[in-house]
C-alpha positions as CSV (number, residue, x, y, z in Angstrom):
1,M,0.1,0.1,0.0
2,N,1.1,3.4,-0.8
3,L,0.3,6.4,1.7
4,R,-1.1,9.0,-0.9
5,I,-0.7,12.5,0.0
6,E,-3.5,14.8,-1.1
7,I,-2.5,18.4,-1.7
8,A,-4.4,21.5,-2.6
9,R,-3.9,25.3,-2.5
10,E,-6.0,27.2,-0.1
11,E,-7.5,30.6,-1.1
12,D,-5.0,32.5,1.0
13,G,-2.0,30.9,-1.0
14,R,-1.2,28.4,1.5
15,W,-0.5,24.6,0.5
16,I,-2.3,22.0,2.6
17,A,-1.2,18.3,2.4
18,E,-3.0,15.3,4.0
19,V,-2.1,11.7,4.3
20,S,-5.8,10.4,4.8
21,D,-4.8,6.6,5.6
22,L,-3.1,8.1,8.8
23,P,-5.7,10.1,10.7
24,G,-4.4,13.6,12.0
25,V,-1.6,13.8,9.3
26,M,-2.8,17.2,7.8
27,I,-0.2,20.1,7.6
28,Y,0.2,23.5,5.9
29,G,3.1,24.8,4.0
30,S,4.1,28.0,2.3
31,T,4.9,26.1,-1.0
32,R,3.7,22.9,-2.4
33,G,7.1,21.1,-1.9
34,D,7.1,22.5,1.7
35,A,3.5,21.0,2.4
36,V,4.4,17.7,1.0
37,A,7.9,17.6,2.9
38,K,6.2,18.3,6.3
39,A,3.3,15.8,5.4
40,K,6.0,13.2,4.8
41,A,7.7,14.2,8.1
42,L,4.6,14.0,10.3
43,A,3.4,10.9,8.8
44,L,6.8,9.2,9.6
45,R,6.6,10.7,13.2
46,V,2.8,9.1,13.6
47,I,4.1,5.7,12.0
48,A,7.2,5.7,14.4
49,D,4.7,6.4,17.5
50,R,2.6,3.7,16.4
51,L,5.4,1.3,16.3
52,E,6.5,2.2,19.7
53,H,3.2,1.5,21.0
54,G,2.6,-1.6,19.2
55,E,-0.3,-0.4,17.2
56,E,-1.0,-1.2,13.4
57,V,0.8,0.5,10.7
58,P,0.5,0.6,7.0
59,E,2.8,-2.0,5.2
60,S,4.6,-0.7,2.2
61,A,7.8,-1.0,0.0
62,E,7.2,2.3,-1.2
63,M,5.4,4.4,1.5
64,F,4.4,7.7,-0.5
65,A,2.9,8.6,-3.6
66,V,2.5,12.1,-4.6
67,P,0.6,12.9,-7.6
68,A,2.0,15.1,-10.4
């Protein structure tokens, strides 16, 4: 399974990125690339936290997919 990063631009110019397979992973960035990078970092933190607490995590060889 790939973790899909959904990304959109807000009316105020900020970018928002969300990983819907990981509840709570939604973050803003000043650029598209910034939002994607922050979403990846937050997703990894959430996955690490789940692993530390013995919770289920998505399994994947390629963890992130970002649409063009």
